[in-house]
C-alpha positions in Angstrom: 76.9 -22.0 119.7 76.0 -18.3 120.8 72.5 -17.2 122.3 71.8 -15.6 119.3 72.1 -19.1 117.1 69.5 -20.8 119.4 66.7 -22.5 117.4 63.3 -20.0 117.7 61.3 -23.3 119.0 62.2 -26.3 121.1 61.1 -28.7 123.0 61.8 -31.6 125.8 59.5 -33.7 123.9 61.7 -36.7 122.1 58.6 -37.0 120.0 58.0 -33.4 118.8 60.1 -32.4 115.5 60.8 -29.5 117.5 63.3 -31.7 120.0 67.0 -31.1 119.8 68.7 -33.7 122.4 72.5 -32.6 121.9 71.5 -28.6 122.8 69.3 -29.6 125.9 72.5 -31.9 126.9 74.3 -28.7 126.5 72.0 -26.6 129.0 69.2 -24.1 128.1 67.8 -21.6 130.2 64.7 -19.5 129.9 63.6 -16.6 130.7 59.7 -16.0 130.7 59.1 -12.1 131.4 61.8 -11.4 133.1 61.8 -14.4 135.3 64.1 -17.5 135.5 61.8 -20.6 134.4 62.8 -24.3 135.4 59.5 -26.3 134.6 59.3 -25.1 130.7 58.3 -27.8 128.1 58.9 -26.3 125.1 59.1 -22.7 123.9 58.5 -20.1 120.8 60.3 -17.1 120.6 58.8 -15.7 117.5 55.1 -16.3 119.0 56.2 -15.6 122.7 54.9 -18.3 124.3 56.2 -21.2 126.5 54.4 -24.5 127.7 55.3 -25.1 131.4 54.5 -28.3 132.8 52.0 -28.6 136.1 53.9 -30.1 138.8 53.7 -33.9 138.7 50.4 -34.0 136.6 50.1 -36.6 133.8 48.0 -37.7 130.7 46.9 -41.5 130.1 49.6 -41.1 128.4 52.5 -40.1 130.8 53.4 -37.0 129.2 53.1 -34.0 131.4 50.3 -31.9 131.6 51.0 -28.2 130.3 49.6 -25.1 130.4 50.4 -22.3 127.6 51.6 -18.6 128.6 52.5 -16.0 126.5 54.5 -13.2 127.1 58.2 -12.6 125.7 60.7 -15.3 125.8 64.2 -15.4 125.8 66.1 -18.4 125.9 70.0 -18.8 126.8 72.6 -21.0 126.9 73.7 -21.9 130.8 77.1 -21.3 132.1 78.8 -25.0 132.1 81.1 -25.5 135.3 
């Protein structure tokens, strides 16, 4: 799979319909507004947003608390060493 074939939307949450465990295991990197982000829980390229986790805070169901940020999103495959 090349960077051009990456999905428009991807989530790290296994209960999400946009979750793809195989692709996440290969390693996806996210550039948001030109900077590398490592705390992205979900992204959507066409709508131009990412959901980032807020540290170690979790909701009452144990899922991480997130904040939605808007701007240009560039997903890419990380190099496998």
